[in-house]
C-alpha positions as CSV (number, residue, x, y, z in Angstrom):
1,M,-17.0,16.7,-14.7
2,R,-16.6,19.6,-12.3
3,L,-13.1,21.2,-12.6
4,R,-11.5,22.5,-9.4
5,R,-10.3,26.1,-9.3
6,R,-6.5,26.2,-9.8
7,H,-4.7,26.4,-6.5
8,S,-7.9,26.0,-4.5
9,P,-7.3,24.6,-1.0
10,D,-8.9,21.3,-1.9
11,D,-7.1,20.8,-5.2
12,L,-5.0,17.7,-4.5
13,R,-2.5,18.6,-7.3
14,Y,-1.3,21.5,-5.1
15,V,-1.7,20.2,-1.6
16,Q,1.7,19.8,0.1
17,P,2.7,17.6,1.6
18,L,0.1,15.2,0.2
19,G,0.0,11.7,1.7
20,L,-0.9,8.4,0.1
21,A,-2.0,5.5,2.4
22,L,-2.1,2.0,0.9
23,G,-4.0,-0.6,2.8
24,G,-3.3,-4.3,3.3
25,G,-5.2,-7.1,1.5
26,G,-2.8,-9.8,0.3
27,V,-3.1,-10.4,-3.5
28,L,-5.7,-7.6,-3.7
29,G,-2.8,-5.2,-3.4
30,A,-2.6,-5.4,-7.2
31,A,-5.4,-2.9,-7.2
32,H,-3.1,-0.3,-5.8
33,V,-1.2,-0.3,-9.0
34,G,-4.2,0.8,-11.0
35,V,-4.7,3.7,-8.5
36,L,-1.1,4.8,-9.0
37,Q,-1.6,4.9,-12.7
38,V,-4.6,7.2,-12.4
39,L,-2.8,9.5,-10.0
40,K,0.0,9.9,-12.5
41,E,-2.4,10.5,-15.4
42,R,-4.1,13.3,-13.4
43,G,-0.9,15.0,-12.2
44,I,-1.5,14.1,-8.5
45,E,1.8,13.5,-6.9
46,P,1.8,12.4,-3.2
47,T,5.1,13.2,-1.5
48,I,4.5,10.9,1.5
49,V,3.5,7.2,1.2
50,T,2.6,4.8,4.0
51,G,1.7,1.2,3.5
52,T,0.5,-1.8,5.4
53,S,1.3,-5.4,4.3
54,A,0.6,-5.6,0.5
55,G,0.3,-1.8,0.6
56,A,3.8,-1.5,2.0
57,A,5.1,-3.5,-0.9
58,I,3.4,-1.4,-3.6
59,G,4.2,1.7,-1.6
60,A,7.8,0.8,-1.7
61,A,7.7,0.7,-5.5
62,Y,6.0,4.1,-5.6
63,A,8.5,5.6,-3.2
64,A,11.3,4.3,-5.4
65,Q,9.5,6.1,-8.3
66,M,8.9,3.0,-10.3
67,D,6.8,3.7,-13.4
68,P,3.2,2.4,-12.6
69,Y,2.8,0.8,-16.0
70,A,6.1,-1.1,-15.7
71,L,5.0,-2.0,-12.2
72,A,1.8,-3.4,-13.6
73,D,3.7,-5.7,-15.9
74,K,5.9,-6.9,-13.0
75,V,2.8,-7.6,-10.8
76,V,1.0,-9.5,-13.6
77,I,4.0,-11.8,-14.4
78,A,5.2,-12.3,-10.8
79,K,5.3,-15.9,-9.8
80,W,3.2,-15.6,-6.7
81,E,3.3,-19.3,-6.0
82,N,7.0,-18.8,-5.1
83,F,6.2,-16.0,-2.8
84,G,7.0,-18.2,0.2
85,T,8.5,-21.6,0.7
86,I,7.8,-24.1,3.5
87,A,10.1,-23.5,6.4
88,K,12.3,-26.5,7.5
89,S,11.6,-25.6,11.1
90,P,8.2,-23.7,11.0
91,G,8.3,-22.3,14.6
92,L,6.2,-19.1,14.5
93,G,5.7,-19.2,10.7
94,V,5.2,-21.9,8.1
95,L,6.9,-20.0,5.3
96,E,10.4,-18.8,4.8
97,S,10.8,-15.1,3.8
98,A,13.3,-15.8,0.9
99,G,10.5,-15.7,-1.7
100,L,9.0,-12.6,-0.1
101,R,12.4,-10.8,-0.4
102,R,12.6,-11.8,-4.1
103,T,9.3,-10.2,-4.6
104,I,10.4,-7.1,-2.8
105,D,13.5,-6.9,-5.0
106,L,11.1,-7.1,-8.0
107,L,9.1,-4.1,-6.7
108,G,11.9,-1.7,-5.8
109,G,15.0,-3.5,-4.5
110,D,16.6,-3.3,-1.1
111,R,17.5,0.3,-0.5
112,L,17.7,2.5,2.5
113,I,14.3,4.1,3.1
114,E,16.0,7.4,3.9
115,D,17.5,7.4,0.4
116,L,14.2,7.0,-1.4
117,P,13.0,10.0,-3.5
118,V,9.6,9.9,-1.8
119,R,9.1,9.8,2.0
120,Y,8.1,6.3,3.0
121,G,6.8,4.5,6.1
122,A,5.8,0.9,6.5
123,V,3.4,-0.1,9.3
124,A,4.0,-3.2,11.4
125,T,2.7,-4.5,14.7
126,D,4.7,-5.1,17.9
127,L,3.5,-8.5,18.8
128,L,4.2,-8.1,22.5
129,T,2.8,-4.6,23.1
130,R,0.1,-4.7,20.3
131,E,1.2,-1.3,19.3
132,S,1.7,0.0,15.7
133,V,5.3,0.6,14.7
134,L,6.0,3.0,11.8
135,I,9.3,2.1,10.1
136,E,10.7,5.2,8.4
137,S,14.4,4.3,8.1
138,G,16.7,1.4,7.5
139,S,16.4,-1.4,5.0
140,L,13.4,-1.2,2.7
141,A,13.3,-4.9,2.3
142,D,13.3,-5.4,6.1
143,A,10.5,-2.9,6.5
144,V,8.3,-4.5,4.0
145,A,9.0,-8.0,5.3
146,A,8.0,-6.9,8.8
147,S,4.8,-5.2,7.6
148,I,3.7,-8.2,5.6
149,A,4.6,-10.9,8.2
150,V,1.1,-12.4,8.7
151,P,1.2,-14.2,12.0
152,G,1.3,-18.0,11.6
153,L,2.2,-17.7,7.9
154,F,5.5,-15.8,7.8
155,R,8.0,-15.7,10.6
156,P,8.0,-12.5,12.7
157,A,10.7,-9.9,12.0
158,K,13.0,-8.7,14.7
159,A,14.2,-5.1,15.0
160,E,15.6,-3.1,17.9
161,G,14.4,-5.7,20.4
162,R,10.8,-5.8,19.0
163,I,9.0,-8.8,17.5
164,L,7.2,-7.4,14.5
165,V,4.3,-8.9,12.5
166,D,1.7,-7.7,9.9
167,G,0.7,-4.1,10.4
168,G,-2.9,-5.0,9.6
169,L,-3.5,-6.0,13.2
170,V,-3.4,-2.4,14.3
171,Q,-3.6,-0.2,11.2
172,N,-4.6,-2.0,8.0
173,L,-5.3,1.4,6.3
174,P,-2.4,3.6,7.5
175,I,-4.1,7.0,7.3
176,E,-3.0,7.8,10.9
177,A,0.6,7.0,9.9
178,A,0.5,9.4,6.9
179,F,-0.8,12.3,9.0
180,G,1.9,11.4,11.6
181,M,4.5,11.9,8.9
182,G,3.2,15.4,8.2
183,A,0.6,15.0,5.4
184,Q,-1.9,17.8,5.1
185,H,-4.3,15.6,3.2
186,V,-4.3,11.9,2.6
187,I,-5.5,9.8,-0.3
188,A,-6.4,6.4,1.3
189,V,-6.9,3.2,-0.7
190,R,-8.9,0.6,1.2
191,L,-8.9,-3.0,-0.2
192,A,-10.9,-4.9,2.4
193,P,-12.9,-4.2,5.6
194,E,-10.6,-4.0,8.6
195,W,-12.3,-6.9,10.3
196,D,-12.0,-9.2,7.3
197,L,-8.2,-9.7,7.4
198,L,-6.9,-10.7,10.7
199,P,-7.9,-10.6,14.4
200,Q,-7.7,-6.9,15.1
201,F,-6.4,-5.0,18.1
202,R,-8.5,-2.0,17.3
203,T,-12.3,-1.4,16.8
204,S,-14.0,-0.6,13.6
205,V,-15.1,2.7,15.1
206,E,-11.5,3.8,15.6
207,V,-10.7,2.9,12.1
208,H,-13.6,4.7,10.4
209,E,-13.1,7.9,12.4
210,W,-10.0,8.4,10.3
211,E,-11.8,7.6,7.0
212,L,-14.5,10.2,7.6
213,R,-12.2,13.2,8.0
214,D,-12.6,16.1,5.5
215,D,-8.9,15.9,4.8
216,V,-9.1,12.3,3.6
217,T,-10.0,11.2,0.1
218,L,-11.0,7.5,0.2
219,I,-10.7,5.2,-2.7
220,H,-12.3,1.7,-2.3
221,P,-11.8,-0.7,-5.3
222,K,-14.6,-3.2,-5.6
223,V,-12.5,-6.3,-5.0
224,G,-15.0,-8.2,-2.8
225,E,-15.4,-11.1,-5.2
226,H,-11.7,-11.8,-5.3
227,S,-9.7,-13.7,-2.7
228,Q,-6.8,-12.0,-0.9
229,W,-5.0,-15.3,-0.7
230,V,-5.4,-16.7,-4.2
231,P,-2.9,-15.3,-6.7
232,R,-5.0,-14.9,-9.9
233,D,-6.7,-12.2,-12.0
234,T,-4.1,-9.6,-11.1
235,G,-4.7,-7.8,-14.3
236,E,-8.4,-7.5,-13.4
237,L,-7.5,-6.3,-9.9
238,I,-5.3,-3.5,-11.4
239,Q,-8.3,-2.5,-13.6
240,L,-10.6,-2.4,-10.6
241,G,-8.1,-0.1,-8.9
242,R,-8.2,2.2,-11.9
243,V,-12.0,2.3,-12.0
244,A,-12.3,3.2,-8.3
245,A,-9.6,5.9,-8.6
246,E,-11.2,7.4,-11.8
247,H,-14.5,7.6,-10.0
248,A,-13.0,9.2,-6.8
249,L,-10.9,11.7,-8.8
250,D,-13.2,12.5,-11.8
251,D,-12.9,16.2,-11.0
252,Y,-9.3,16.0,-12.3
253,P,-8.7,16.0,-16.1
254,V,-6.2,13.5,-17.6
255,I,-3.1,15.5,-18.4
256,A,-0.6,12.6,-19.0
257,P,-2.4,9.7,-20.8
258,G,-0.9,6.3,-20.1
259,P,0.2,3.8,-22.7
260,T,-3.2,2.3,-23.1
261,R,-4.9,5.7,-23.4
262,A,-2.5,7.4,-25.7
263,G,-3.8,8.5,-29.1
264,P,-2.5,7.3,-32.5
């Protein structure tokens, strides 16, 4: 393991503001929790977090400073089959958002974004203009609900005259959003290839230009054998997030061992 020189420009423990971008991926979002655990154990503390879809939900928990080990317990026991219920009048979505909001309450509650201890932004898509919308204020539950509103599955959200759907259509890995909020370096967690999720409004070239920057640390959990739509093996997904983060951040020593790593 190569240790970085204290206070060196590339030492993520001292970069400020440090951003964290959490990508979308449905149930695969459980892997984000493992990444959060590793960041805590290595003393790396992003002060800006952006999220898309599932990343917006886990990012909300991080911004609310929920303990990542307690968060893992909540994710594992969550009743994902109750995530959405069939709408009586489906319209633009077959599922009601009541179950979604119960899940959001489980992950951090409905608070004002501007009152969170960590700066937070959820990425959604304006369905009419096909532009990304970064939600940085207002109801946390509304922001997550908009970011996770998969077209045809959940009903679109409405805000300030806009019709908002899943942010994965335009920015499934919200690196650009994190830099837009002022981050000097971004830790980005990709769960699935951009083109595997939903019909995209951007090209893969545009997406990867952000990932290849020197001021981006990319973490890519190997979740390819898991379905983003089938709620199972969440414990294994959390572990896959841990493994990927430990590999990407192996320059940094563990300074705060988690419960499973603590000595006798």
